[in-house]
C-alpha positions in Angstrom: -0.2 0.1 0.1 1.2 3.3 -0.9 0.0 6.8 0.6 1.2 10.3 0.6 1.4 12.8 3.6 -2.0 14.4 4.0 -4.0 11.5 2.8 -6.5 9.9 5.2 -6.1 6.1 4.6 -9.5 4.3 4.6 -8.8 1.7 7.4 -10.3 1.8 10.8 -9.7 5.0 12.9 -9.1 6.9 9.2 -5.8 7.6 10.0 -3.8 10.6 8.5 -0.6 10.3 7.3 2.0 13.1 8.2 5.4 13.1 7.0 7.9 13.2 9.8 11.0 12.3 8.0 14.4 12.3 10.0 14.5 8.8 12.1 14.8 7.3 8.5 14.1 9.3 5.0 10.5 8.2 4.9 9.3 8.2 8.2 5.7 8.9 8.7 3.6 9.2 11.7 -0.7 8.6 11.9 -3.0 11.0 13.4 -6.2 9.2 14.5 -8.0 13.1 15.1 -11.5 11.2 16.2 -9.3 9.7 19.0 -7.3 12.2 19.7 -4.6 9.9 19.2 -0.7 10.2 17.3 1.0 7.4 16.4 4.5 8.7 16.1 6.4 5.7 15.9 10.4 6.8 16.0 9.7 10.5 15.0 9.3 10.8 18.9 10.1 8.7 21.6 9.1 8.9 25.6 12.0 6.8 26.0 15.5 6.8 24.5 17.1 3.2 24.1 20.6 4.7 23.7 20.7 7.1 26.5 18.0 5.6 29.2 16.6 9.1 29.1 12.8 9.2 29.4 10.4 11.9 28.5 9.2 13.5 25.1 12.5 13.3 22.6 13.9 12.6 19.7 16.0 9.7 20.0 19.9 9.8 19.9 21.7 10.8 17.0 23.6 8.0 16.2 20.1 5.9 15.4 18.8 8.7 12.9 19.2 9.5 9.4 18.9 13.2 9.9 18.9 14.3 13.3 18.3 18.3 12.1 15.6 16.6 10.0 13.8 14.7 12.9 13.7 18.2 14.8 12.1 19.9 12.0 9.4 17.1 11.8 8.6 18.2 15.3 6.7 20.7 13.7 4.2 18.2 12.2 3.5 16.7 15.7 3.2 20.0 17.6 0.3 21.0 15.2 -1.6 17.7 15.6 -4.8 17.9 18.0 -4.2 15.0 19.8 -3.8 14.3 23.7 -2.4 10.9 23.4 1.2 10.2 21.9 2.1 6.6 21.0 6.0 6.3 20.4 7.7 3.6 19.1 10.0 3.8 22.2 8.7 4.3 26.0 5.2 4.7 27.6 2.2 6.4 25.7 2.2 10.4 26.8 -1.0 12.4 27.7 -1.0 15.6 27.0 -0.9 18.2 24.2 1.2 17.3 21.5 2.4 21.0 21.6 3.7 20.2 25.3 5.0 17.5 24.0 7.2 19.1 21.5 8.3 21.5 23.9 9.6 19.3 26.1 11.4 17.2 23.2 13.0 20.5 22.4 14.0 21.1 26.0 15.6 17.7 26.2 18.4 18.7 23.6 19.7 21.5 26.0 
């Protein structure tokens, strides 16, 4: 199956495709707007398997194809009106995506 960013998939939950490259070149996340859920995959984690750090973040540079692009992709996540983040690594995050992204950006300081 192929799909494009912005497309709403004709599957249960009607996920909208978000382009979130950086961890990998073609990485995407899925927003399930009716459920208030964002499936972020590896665009954002709440546990970094390299460092052991917890809380919303972009995983360590060593596992990203383009870390700067991964940070740019946070803007896509920030704009999603969801209150549950399902990351590829770590526990679900409950709260606004804007808050999760702010914490991810602060974790780099």
